[in-house]
N, C-alpha and C positions, 0 to 999 in steps of 0.2 A: 596316689591317684588324684586326691583332691587338690594338692599343690599344682598338678598338671592342668586341671580344668578350671583353675581359679580365674584366669583372664576372661573366659567366656561364661562363667557360671551364672552371673546375674541375668544377662540378657537372654540366655537359653532357658533359665528357669521361668522367666516371665512369658517368653514366647511359647514354650512347650506346655505350660499350664494355662495359656490364654489369660494370664494375669489373675487367675482365680486364687493363686497362692497369696496374693496381697489381701484378699478378703478374709481368707482363713487366719492370717496373722492378726488382722484387726479383731476378729472374733475372739481370739485367744487373749489379746491384750486387754479386752474388756473384763476378762476374768482375773487379770493380774493387778491392774491399778485400782486404787480405792479412794483417791483423794487425799491421802496422808503421805508424808514423806516415807520413802521405802528404800531399802537396799535390795536390789534385784539382781539375780545371777542368771545370765543367759548362757546355757551350756550348749556346746557344739554350735557356736554363734556363726561360724562360716564367714561370709563377707559382710555380715552385720545388718541384714535387712530387718530382722526382728529387734536386734539391739538398738538400732536407731529409732524405730517406731516406739519402742518402750521408753527411750530417753525423751522423746517428744511428748508422750502421753502422760508420763508420771508426774506427780505433784512436785512443786518447787521444793528443793532440798533433797530430792531423791538422787540416788546414783545407780548406774547400771554397769555391772561387770560382765564382760564377755570372755568366755574361755573356749578354746578350740585346740585340737591336736595339730592342725595344719597351719603353719606359718604363712604359707602362700595364700590361703583364704583370708586370714586375718589382716594381711598387708593392705587390703582394700578398705578396711572398716573406717579408719580415722579420716581418710580423704573424703569418703562419702558423708561421714558425720559432720565434718567441717562445713560442707556445702549446706547442710541443714541447720548449722549453728548449735549443734548439741555435743560437740566433741568434748567439751569440758565436763560433761556429766558421765562420760564413759571411760572406763579403764579396761585394759586387755591383759590377759594372761594366757600363755601357751600351756595347756595342761590336758591330761587324760581325764575324761569324765569319770572313770572308774577309780580315780585317786585324786580327788579335788584338793588343791593346796590351800584350804581354808579351815579355820577353826570351826568347831561345832556351833550351831545356832548363830551363824553369821548373817543370814539373809531372811528377809520377810517373804520373798517369793523366789522360786526357782522355775525357769522356763526352758524348754528345749523344743525347737521347731525342726522337724524332719531330720533329726539326728540320732534318735535312740536306736533306730534299726541298724545303725552302723557300729553300735557297741559290741564288742566281742563277748562281754558278759553283762547282759542287761540287768540282771539281778544286782550286781555290784554297783552299777551306775545308779539305779533307783535307791539303793541303800545310802549312797553318797548324797543324793538329792535330799533324802530325809535327814541325814546327819547334819548338813549345813543349814537346814531350815530352823528358824526360831519356832518355839511353841506357838501354835495358832497360825503358822505360815501355811503356804499353799504351793503345790507344784502343779504346773500346767504344761502338758505335753501335746504337741501336734504331731501327727504321723500320717503318711499316706496309707491308704487302706484299699482292699479289694472289695468292690461293691458286691452286695448279696443278691440284688435283683438280677434275674437271668438276662433280661434284655439289656440292661445297663452293663452287665458283665461282658456280654458279647462285644459291645462297642468298645468297652474298656480294654479287653484283650487284644482287639485288632489294633487299637492305637498304641497301647502301652507296651505290648510285646513285640509288635511288628514295625510300626511306623516310628515311634519315639527313638528306639535305638539307632535306626538309620539316619534320621534327621539330626539327633544329637551328636552322633558319632561323626557325621560329615562336617557339621558346623564347628565342633570343638576339636576335631582331629584326634579324638580319643574314643574309639568305638567300644573298648572294654568298659569304660566308665558308664556308658549309657546302655550297656548290656547288664552291668551290675545293678543299676537302679531298679528295673522291674524285678529282677531276681530277689533283691533285698526286701522289696515290698511283699512279694508273695511268700517269703520266708518269715515275715513278721508274725508274732502270735496273734490269735484271734482277739477281738476286743475283750471278751470275757477272760481269756487267759492272761492278757496283759493287766487287766484290772486286779486279778488274783496276785500277779507278781507285785503290783504296787502295795497291796494289802500285806503281803509277806514281808515287804521292805519296811513296814511300819505305818503306812498311811492309813487314814480312816476316811469315812464318807467318800470313798472312791466311786467315781462315775465317769461315763464317757458319753459323748454326743457325736452323732453322724452329721457330717457336713457335705453338701453338694452330692446328694445321692449315694453317699458312702464312699466317695473318692478320698475323703480325709476324715480322720477322727480326732477329737480333742478329749484327752484324758485329764481328770482333775483329782487330786488327792490332798488331804489336809493333815497337818501334824498336830 
């Protein structure tokens, strides 16, 4: 499915989110970079929007590794990174997030933007995040969320459940993909339940933040 929508993925993401997704990524990256050289893993990197911004923001000497299960999505990363002049700081691996091909304690930070909801076994993915992190490392997860405010929820449901699948399906030529998107968001665990999953995976000091009236949430856990 993701291979099929890769050519239109970037433009549709930005149009359908009215570019707010860029703001969410910037907020997450402020939690990731700390001024020191870091090894950063970007899981479910897709077409590399977060990967590239991480490479731009990280301190000199840092490296960013992007992994994704979709070759079609990753095929766009290096072309975009070259235009930004950060391609030499990025490496890519095709991999399943639930079975990461890295040794334990390999990375200072693990990030995942809008990808965890697609994991078949979220608990396994979170355990892998924890395994590959160095002691003192941090995982930062961005995920779309269902707003809790009733008025915001009504507007959200109208747009996300009715309009977005029609617009996204028409422009991408893949209606199923844009019906899957809202269904996957609604099926995602509550913030409290997801924080509990992170704790079960071994993370400590787990917390979450609501972004843009609850349309997105940022989850943070430390090793």
